[in-house]
C-alpha positions as CSV (number, residue, x, y, z in Angstrom):
1,X,-10.9,25.0,6.3
2,X,-11.9,23.1,8.9
3,X,-14.1,19.9,8.2
4,X,-17.0,21.5,10.1
5,X,-16.7,24.6,7.9
6,X,-16.9,22.8,4.8
7,X,-20.0,20.9,6.2
8,X,-21.7,24.0,6.6
9,X,-21.0,25.2,3.1
10,X,-22.6,21.9,2.1
11,X,-25.7,23.6,3.1
12,X,-27.5,20.1,3.1
13,X,-30.5,19.1,5.1
14,X,-29.2,16.6,7.7
15,X,-32.3,16.5,10.0
16,X,-33.2,12.9,8.6
17,X,-30.1,11.9,10.4
18,X,-31.2,13.1,13.7
19,X,-29.1,16.2,13.3
20,X,-31.1,19.4,12.6
21,X,-29.1,22.4,12.3
22,X,-31.5,25.2,12.9
23,X,-30.5,28.4,14.6
24,X,-32.3,27.5,17.9
25,X,-31.3,30.0,20.8
26,X,-32.5,27.6,23.7
27,X,-30.2,26.2,26.0
28,X,-30.8,23.8,29.2
29,X,-29.7,23.7,32.5
30,X,-27.4,21.0,31.5
31,X,-25.8,22.9,28.6
32,X,-22.2,23.2,29.5
33,X,-20.5,26.6,29.8
34,X,-18.9,27.7,26.6
35,X,-20.9,25.6,24.6
36,X,-21.5,26.0,20.9
37,X,-24.7,24.1,19.8
38,X,-24.4,22.6,16.4
39,X,-27.4,20.5,15.9
40,X,-30.5,19.3,17.4
41,X,-31.9,15.6,17.5
42,X,-35.4,16.7,17.9
43,X,-36.4,14.9,20.8
44,X,-36.2,15.4,24.4
45,X,-34.1,18.5,24.0
46,X,-31.2,16.6,23.2
47,X,-28.6,18.7,21.3
48,X,-24.9,18.3,20.0
49,X,-22.2,20.9,20.6
50,X,-18.4,21.9,20.7
51,X,-17.2,22.9,24.3
52,X,-14.7,25.7,24.7
53,X,-11.3,24.2,25.4
54,X,-11.7,20.9,23.9
55,X,-11.6,21.8,20.2
56,X,-13.8,20.1,17.9
57,X,-14.7,17.4,19.8
58,X,-18.5,16.7,19.7
59,X,-20.9,16.4,22.7
60,X,-23.9,15.0,23.3
61,X,-26.2,16.9,25.5
62,X,-29.5,14.7,27.0
63,X,-31.5,17.0,29.4
64,X,-34.2,14.0,30.0
65,X,-31.2,11.7,31.5
66,X,-30.5,10.9,34.9
67,X,-28.6,13.3,36.6
68,X,-24.8,12.8,36.3
69,X,-25.2,11.4,32.6
70,X,-26.5,14.5,30.7
71,X,-23.1,15.2,29.0
72,X,-21.1,12.6,26.8
73,X,-18.2,12.9,24.3
74,X,-19.2,11.2,20.9
75,X,-16.2,12.3,18.7
76,X,-12.9,13.5,19.2
77,X,-13.6,15.8,15.7
78,X,-16.4,16.7,13.8
79,X,-14.8,14.7,10.9
80,X,-15.2,11.5,13.0
81,X,-18.6,12.6,14.1
82,X,-19.7,12.3,10.5
83,X,-18.0,9.2,9.9
84,X,-19.9,8.0,12.7
85,X,-23.2,9.1,11.0
86,X,-22.0,7.4,7.9
87,X,-21.8,4.2,9.9
88,X,-24.9,4.4,11.8
89,X,-27.1,6.5,9.6
90,X,-28.7,8.5,13.0
91,X,-27.6,10.2,16.0
92,X,-29.7,8.0,18.1
93,X,-27.8,5.4,18.6
94,X,-24.4,7.4,19.0
95,X,-26.3,9.5,21.6
96,X,-27.7,6.3,23.8
97,X,-24.3,4.1,23.3
98,X,-23.1,5.3,26.8
99,X,-25.9,3.1,28.6
100,X,-25.6,0.0,25.9
101,X,-23.6,-2.9,25.6
102,X,-22.4,-4.1,22.2
103,X,-25.6,-6.7,21.6
104,X,-27.9,-3.9,22.3
105,X,-25.8,-1.3,19.8
106,X,-26.0,-3.8,17.0
107,X,-29.4,-4.7,17.5
108,X,-30.6,-1.2,17.4
109,X,-28.8,-0.7,14.1
110,X,-30.3,-4.3,12.3
111,X,-33.8,-2.9,13.8
112,X,-33.5,0.5,12.4
113,X,-31.5,0.5,8.8
114,X,-30.7,3.2,6.9
115,X,-33.5,4.6,4.9
116,X,-33.4,5.9,1.2
117,X,-33.9,9.4,2.7
118,X,-30.8,9.2,4.8
119,X,-28.6,7.3,2.5
120,X,-29.0,10.3,0.0
121,X,-27.7,13.0,2.5
122,X,-25.0,10.2,3.6
123,X,-23.8,10.0,-0.1
124,X,-23.4,13.7,-0.6
125,X,-21.7,13.9,2.8
126,X,-19.1,10.8,1.8
127,X,-18.3,12.2,-1.7
128,X,-18.2,15.9,-1.0
129,X,-15.9,15.7,2.3
130,X,-14.0,12.7,1.1
131,X,-15.2,10.6,4.2
132,X,-15.7,6.9,4.9
133,X,-17.8,5.4,7.7
134,X,-16.2,4.7,11.0
135,X,-15.0,1.1,11.8
136,X,-16.2,-0.5,15.1
137,X,-18.4,2.6,15.9
138,X,-19.3,1.1,19.4
139,X,-16.0,0.4,20.3
140,X,-14.8,3.7,19.2
141,X,-17.4,5.7,21.4
142,X,-16.8,3.5,24.5
143,X,-13.1,3.9,24.3
144,X,-13.4,7.8,24.1
145,X,-16.0,7.8,27.1
146,X,-13.9,5.6,29.0
147,X,-10.7,7.9,28.8
148,X,-12.8,11.2,29.2
149,X,-12.3,13.1,32.1
150,X,-16.0,14.3,32.8
151,X,-14.7,16.7,35.9
152,X,-13.3,19.2,33.2
153,X,-16.6,20.1,32.0
154,X,-17.9,23.3,33.8
155,X,-21.6,24.1,33.9
156,X,-23.8,27.2,35.0
157,X,-25.0,27.5,38.6
158,X,-28.5,26.7,37.4
159,X,-27.3,23.1,36.8
160,X,-26.4,22.5,40.5
161,X,-30.3,23.1,41.3
162,X,-31.4,20.1,39.5
163,X,-28.5,17.6,41.1
164,X,-29.7,15.5,43.9
165,X,-28.2,15.9,47.2
166,X,-25.7,13.3,47.9
167,X,-27.0,10.8,50.5
168,X,-25.2,10.7,53.8
169,X,-24.0,7.2,54.6
170,X,-25.2,5.8,58.0
171,X,-23.2,5.4,60.8
172,X,-21.5,1.8,60.7
173,X,-22.8,-0.7,63.0
174,X,-23.5,-4.4,62.9
175,X,-26.2,-6.2,64.6
176,X,-27.2,-9.8,65.3
177,X,-31.0,-9.3,64.2
178,X,-30.3,-6.6,62.0
179,X,-29.1,-6.5,58.3
180,X,-27.6,-3.8,55.5
181,X,-30.7,-1.8,55.9
182,X,-32.0,-1.6,59.6
183,X,-32.3,-2.9,62.9
184,X,-34.2,-3.1,66.1
185,X,-33.4,0.1,68.1
186,X,-33.1,-2.2,71.5
187,X,-30.3,-3.9,70.2
188,X,-26.6,-2.9,70.9
189,X,-24.3,-3.0,67.8
190,X,-21.6,-6.0,67.8
191,X,-18.0,-5.5,68.8
192,X,-15.6,-5.7,65.7
193,X,-12.7,-7.9,65.7
194,X,-10.4,-7.5,62.6
195,X,-9.5,-10.8,60.8
196,X,-8.4,-9.6,57.2
197,X,-8.8,-13.2,55.9
198,X,-8.1,-13.8,52.1
199,X,-8.6,-17.0,50.6
200,X,-9.9,-18.3,46.8
201,X,-12.8,-20.7,46.3
202,X,-14.2,-21.5,43.2
203,X,-12.1,-19.2,41.0
204,X,-13.3,-16.3,43.2
205,X,-11.5,-14.2,45.6
206,X,-13.0,-14.1,48.9
207,X,-12.1,-11.6,52.0
208,X,-13.2,-11.6,55.5
209,X,-12.6,-8.2,57.1
210,X,-14.1,-8.5,60.3
211,X,-16.1,-10.5,62.5
212,X,-18.6,-9.0,65.0
213,X,-19.6,-10.5,68.8
214,X,-22.9,-9.7,69.5
215,X,-24.8,-10.5,72.7
216,X,-27.0,-13.2,71.0
217,X,-24.3,-14.5,68.6
218,X,-21.6,-14.0,66.0
219,X,-22.0,-12.3,62.9
220,X,-19.5,-12.6,59.8
221,X,-19.4,-10.5,56.4
222,X,-18.1,-12.7,53.4
223,X,-16.9,-10.2,50.5
224,X,-16.6,-11.8,47.4
225,X,-14.7,-10.2,44.5
226,X,-16.0,-10.4,41.0
227,X,-13.7,-9.1,38.3
228,X,-15.7,-6.6,36.0
229,X,-14.9,-8.3,32.5
230,X,-16.5,-11.5,33.9
231,X,-19.6,-9.5,34.3
232,X,-19.3,-7.6,31.1
233,X,-19.2,-11.2,29.4
234,X,-22.3,-12.2,30.8
235,X,-24.0,-9.3,30.3
236,X,-23.4,-9.4,26.8
237,X,-23.8,-13.1,26.1
238,X,-27.6,-12.7,27.4
239,X,-28.1,-9.0,26.2
240,X,-29.1,-7.7,29.5
241,X,-29.3,-3.7,30.5
242,X,-31.4,-2.1,33.5
243,X,-34.0,-2.2,31.5
244,X,-33.8,-6.0,30.5
245,X,-32.9,-7.8,33.9
246,X,-34.1,-11.4,32.4
247,X,-37.6,-11.1,32.9
248,X,-38.6,-12.2,29.4
249,X,-36.6,-15.1,29.5
250,X,-38.0,-18.7,29.7
251,X,-37.7,-21.0,33.2
252,X,-34.7,-22.6,31.6
253,X,-33.0,-19.8,30.2
254,X,-33.3,-18.2,33.6
255,X,-31.9,-21.5,35.4
256,X,-29.0,-21.5,33.0
257,X,-28.6,-17.6,33.5
258,X,-28.5,-18.1,37.3
259,X,-25.9,-20.9,36.7
260,X,-23.6,-19.1,34.7
261,X,-24.0,-15.5,36.4
262,X,-20.8,-14.4,38.0
263,X,-22.8,-12.1,40.7
264,X,-24.6,-15.2,42.1
265,X,-23.1,-17.1,45.1
266,X,-25.5,-19.0,47.3
267,X,-23.8,-20.1,50.5
268,X,-25.0,-21.9,53.8
269,X,-22.2,-21.3,55.9
270,X,-21.2,-22.8,59.3
271,X,-18.6,-22.0,62.3
272,X,-16.5,-24.2,64.1
273,X,-16.2,-22.1,67.4
274,X,-13.9,-23.4,70.1
275,X,-14.3,-26.6,68.7
276,X,-18.1,-26.8,68.3
277,X,-19.8,-26.7,64.8
278,X,-22.7,-24.1,64.6
279,X,-25.2,-23.3,61.7
280,X,-26.1,-19.8,60.5
281,X,-29.7,-18.8,61.7
282,X,-30.3,-16.0,59.1
283,X,-28.4,-14.1,56.7
284,X,-28.8,-10.8,54.1
285,X,-26.8,-9.9,51.1
286,X,-26.2,-7.4,48.4
287,X,-23.8,-6.4,46.0
288,X,-22.1,-3.8,44.0
289,X,-22.1,-3.9,40.1
290,X,-19.7,-1.8,38.3
291,X,-21.4,-2.6,35.0
292,X,-24.9,-1.0,36.3
293,X,-23.4,2.0,38.5
294,X,-27.1,3.6,38.8
295,X,-28.6,0.6,40.4
296,X,-26.1,0.0,43.2
297,X,-27.7,1.3,46.1
298,X,-26.3,3.6,49.1
299,X,-26.1,0.6,51.4
300,X,-23.6,-1.2,48.5
301,X,-21.5,1.7,48.5
302,X,-21.2,2.4,52.2
303,X,-20.1,-1.1,52.3
304,X,-17.6,-1.2,49.4
305,X,-16.1,2.3,51.1
306,X,-16.1,1.2,54.9
307,X,-14.1,-2.2,53.8
308,X,-12.2,-0.5,51.2
309,X,-13.3,-2.6,48.5
310,X,-12.3,-1.9,44.9
311,X,-15.5,-0.4,43.3
312,X,-14.1,-1.0,39.7
313,X,-15.1,-4.4,40.4
314,X,-18.2,-6.6,41.2
315,X,-18.6,-7.7,44.9
316,X,-21.3,-9.9,46.6
317,X,-21.3,-9.3,50.3
318,X,-23.0,-12.0,52.4
319,X,-23.7,-11.5,56.1
320,X,-24.3,-14.3,58.4
321,X,-25.5,-14.7,61.6
322,X,-24.5,-17.9,64.2
323,X,-26.3,-17.8,67.4
324,X,-24.4,-18.7,70.6
325,X,-24.8,-22.2,71.8
326,X,-23.7,-21.1,75.5
327,X,-25.9,-19.0,77.8
328,X,-23.4,-16.4,78.0
329,X,-21.1,-14.9,75.3
330,X,-18.0,-17.4,74.9
331,X,-14.2,-16.4,75.3
332,X,-13.4,-17.2,71.5
333,X,-10.3,-19.2,71.4
334,X,-10.5,-20.8,68.0
335,X,-12.6,-20.1,65.1
336,X,-12.8,-21.7,61.6
337,X,-15.6,-21.2,58.9
338,X,-16.9,-23.7,56.5
339,X,-17.9,-22.1,53.3
340,X,-20.8,-25.0,51.7
341,X,-22.1,-23.8,48.5
342,X,-26.1,-24.6,47.6
343,X,-26.3,-26.5,44.7
344,X,-27.2,-25.4,41.4
345,X,-29.8,-26.2,38.9
346,X,-28.9,-28.0,35.3
347,X,-31.5,-28.8,33.1
348,X,-31.6,-32.2,31.5
349,X,-33.7,-34.0,29.4
350,X,-37.3,-33.5,28.5
351,X,-39.8,-36.5,27.8
352,X,-43.5,-37.2,28.0
353,X,-45.1,-40.5,29.0
354,X,-48.8,-42.2,28.3
355,X,-48.9,-45.4,30.4
356,X,-46.9,-47.4,33.3
357,X,-44.3,-49.8,32.4
358,X,-42.7,-47.0,29.7
359,X,-39.3,-45.5,30.3
360,X,-36.6,-43.1,29.3
361,X,-32.9,-43.1,29.2
362,X,-30.8,-39.9,30.3
363,X,-27.6,-39.0,30.8
364,X,-26.3,-37.2,34.0
365,X,-24.2,-34.2,32.8
366,X,-22.2,-34.3,35.7
367,X,-20.9,-38.2,36.0
368,X,-21.8,-39.2,32.3
369,X,-23.6,-41.9,33.7
370,X,-26.5,-43.6,31.9
371,X,-29.7,-43.7,33.9
372,X,-33.3,-45.1,33.0
373,X,-36.1,-43.8,34.6
374,X,-39.3,-46.4,34.4
375,X,-42.6,-45.4,35.2
376,X,-44.9,-47.6,37.7
377,X,-47.9,-45.6,38.0
378,X,-49.2,-42.7,35.8
379,X,-52.7,-41.4,36.6
380,X,-55.2,-38.2,36.4
381,X,-55.8,-37.0,39.6
382,X,-58.4,-34.3,41.0
383,X,-57.6,-32.4,44.3
384,X,-60.7,-31.9,46.4
385,X,-61.9,-28.5,46.1
386,X,-62.4,-28.3,50.0
387,X,-58.4,-28.1,50.3
388,X,-58.7,-24.3,49.1
389,X,-60.3,-21.8,51.4
390,X,-60.3,-18.6,49.2
391,X,-63.5,-17.2,48.7
392,X,-62.4,-15.0,46.1
393,X,-60.8,-17.3,43.6
394,X,-61.3,-20.8,41.9
395,X,-58.3,-22.8,42.0
396,X,-57.1,-25.4,39.4
397,X,-57.5,-28.9,40.6
398,X,-56.5,-31.5,37.8
399,X,-53.2,-33.0,37.7
400,X,-51.2,-35.9,36.6
401,X,-49.4,-38.1,39.3
402,X,-46.5,-40.2,38.1
403,X,-44.7,-42.7,40.4
404,X,-41.3,-43.9,38.9
405,X,-38.2,-45.8,39.7
406,X,-34.4,-44.6,38.6
407,X,-31.9,-47.3,37.6
408,X,-28.9,-47.1,38.5
409,X,-30.5,-44.9,41.5
410,X,-29.6,-41.4,42.2
411,X,-29.8,-39.6,45.5
412,X,-32.8,-37.4,46.2
413,X,-30.5,-34.6,46.6
414,X,-29.1,-35.0,42.9
415,X,-32.1,-34.5,40.6
416,X,-35.8,-33.8,40.7
417,X,-38.3,-34.4,37.9
418,X,-40.6,-31.4,37.1
419,X,-43.4,-30.4,34.8
420,X,-42.5,-28.1,32.3
421,X,-45.6,-26.2,32.3
422,X,-46.6,-23.8,35.3
423,X,-50.3,-24.6,35.1
424,X,-53.2,-22.6,35.1
425,X,-53.7,-19.2,37.1
426,X,-55.9,-19.1,39.9
427,X,-59.1,-17.1,38.7
428,X,-61.5,-14.8,40.2
429,X,-65.0,-16.0,40.8
430,X,-67.6,-14.0,39.3
431,X,-69.7,-12.5,41.7
432,X,-70.8,-9.5,39.6
433,X,-71.6,-10.1,35.9
434,X,-70.4,-6.9,35.0
435,X,-67.0,-7.1,36.7
436,X,-64.2,-8.2,34.6
437,X,-61.9,-11.4,35.2
438,X,-58.5,-10.4,36.4
439,X,-55.8,-12.2,34.2
440,X,-52.9,-11.1,36.3
441,X,-50.8,-13.5,37.5
442,X,-51.0,-12.8,41.3
443,X,-51.4,-15.9,42.9
444,X,-49.6,-19.3,42.8
445,X,-50.7,-22.8,44.2
446,X,-48.4,-25.7,45.4
447,X,-50.2,-28.9,46.3
448,X,-47.0,-31.3,46.3
449,X,-43.7,-29.9,47.4
450,X,-42.2,-26.7,47.8
451,X,-42.0,-23.5,45.9
452,X,-38.9,-24.9,43.8
453,X,-39.0,-28.7,43.5
454,X,-41.6,-31.6,43.7
455,X,-41.6,-33.8,47.1
456,X,-41.3,-37.4,46.8
457,X,-44.7,-39.0,48.3
458,X,-45.0,-43.3,48.7
459,X,-46.7,-45.3,46.7
460,X,-47.3,-48.9,47.3
461,X,-45.2,-50.9,50.1
462,X,-41.5,-50.5,51.2
463,X,-40.5,-53.5,48.9
464,X,-41.0,-51.7,46.0
465,X,-37.5,-50.2,46.9
466,X,-36.8,-46.3,45.5
467,X,-40.1,-45.5,44.5
468,X,-40.6,-41.9,44.0
469,X,-43.8,-39.6,42.8
470,X,-44.3,-36.3,41.4
471,X,-47.3,-34.6,40.4
472,X,-47.8,-32.0,37.4
473,X,-48.7,-28.5,37.3
474,X,-52.3,-28.1,38.3
475,X,-55.1,-27.2,35.3
476,X,-58.9,-26.4,35.4
477,X,-59.2,-29.2,33.1
478,X,-57.3,-32.8,32.7
479,X,-54.3,-32.8,30.5
480,X,-53.8,-35.6,28.2
481,X,-50.2,-35.0,27.9
482,X,-47.7,-33.7,30.6
483,X,-43.8,-32.7,29.4
484,X,-41.5,-33.5,32.0
485,X,-38.1,-32.4,32.5
486,X,-35.3,-34.0,34.8
487,X,-33.2,-31.2,36.8
488,X,-30.0,-32.3,38.1
489,X,-28.7,-30.3,41.4
490,X,-24.7,-29.7,41.7
491,X,-22.9,-28.3,44.1
492,X,-20.4,-25.9,42.3
493,X,-17.2,-26.9,44.4
494,X,-16.2,-28.9,47.4
495,X,-16.6,-27.3,50.8
496,X,-13.8,-25.4,52.2
497,X,-12.7,-24.8,55.8
498,X,-11.1,-21.5,56.4
499,X,-9.3,-20.8,59.7
500,X,-9.9,-17.2,60.9
501,X,-8.6,-17.5,64.7
């Protein structure tokens, strides 16, 4: 007698485990041919079944999933399915495991511990059928699903009507002023020249398959390969998923994530064409992520297929355009590419200052050199309201200005000082007493510096030497204490010159 038959003879109500065995006759468009339904989750039409020709392998059918993810195997046998239930207490984490990483799976189990009602049912299953909980249930399910050939599952004709049509890849052309998503119809596509250039930089494999000569300049596609295991390791460390893409992390966590993210490559390339150096004028990029395949666009898929890129790996594709420096398109006699990585940000010390003359010591994480920041001037300031021209919003105007010196000195491109606070949001003016005020973060204001770092402004005369200054974030009321942080800017690797022609 099979375990499944012995289980049925127990006549035990297992609905508390998300496995309702009532004799429902319903089937869905995604229920495979030859399916024998053995239980229901009780939500979203999710049901569990055997499928003819697959023995006692247990499958989860989830009609509310996205196309292509309706059916997943959960266990090689019904006894293993029960052992998974003994380990997890419910079918919910088993059914959702296909889209989770290890951290998400374990977090769900911690947040949803086995109840007394579930435990009483599980004890009956364990004692009567002599079964023990499955060791490493997540690894078991993931391995089973990775090895399974989904093409062997057969569906009814109704299934095809619910599948979206496969998008058609656009004709491959590269334009100087275009990108991966579009171009001006008045342009002519560039002429491709095969280069098939491979090299390694910053522990990554780079590939330049073609260059494209256009009427306005040269276009180059840089393809950077990222092993899938690096991406999975990063995802597991930060608990990322398609639903959690990092928006809930602090600014410093996001800064660290960008530094560690293997799928981030920021470059400012140059070319040496016929002996003359040319900087890129504009560019665009996209990526292929094998860990979240449902988020990859048709453009990413098209690039990978056109260039023959291995889609089990991650890929970053960066397209750069270099304008001709001559009136006519030159004949290319020699061509090299200079890969220049943009600096990454590394968060350093936090500190608070209350008066001129105070100082703090901090260590440069790159050189391990001890530096001293000494405050020269420190005062609260108010930006005149006539600097703001928006009639619908009030803007915060109070800030704290600090001038300082660094000893031993650091070049400006290696560090910046920033306010740890993001300041107050602009608020809508009350024109109607009955109209509520918006609290959404819709606007931002920058008085000194750009979007990412403050800019030094002069205090005093030139005899003061390397005197720098920074302003805090803006607030509606004066702030007594500002918490500052030092951010270091470091290039991840040295520049590299690669000969193409």
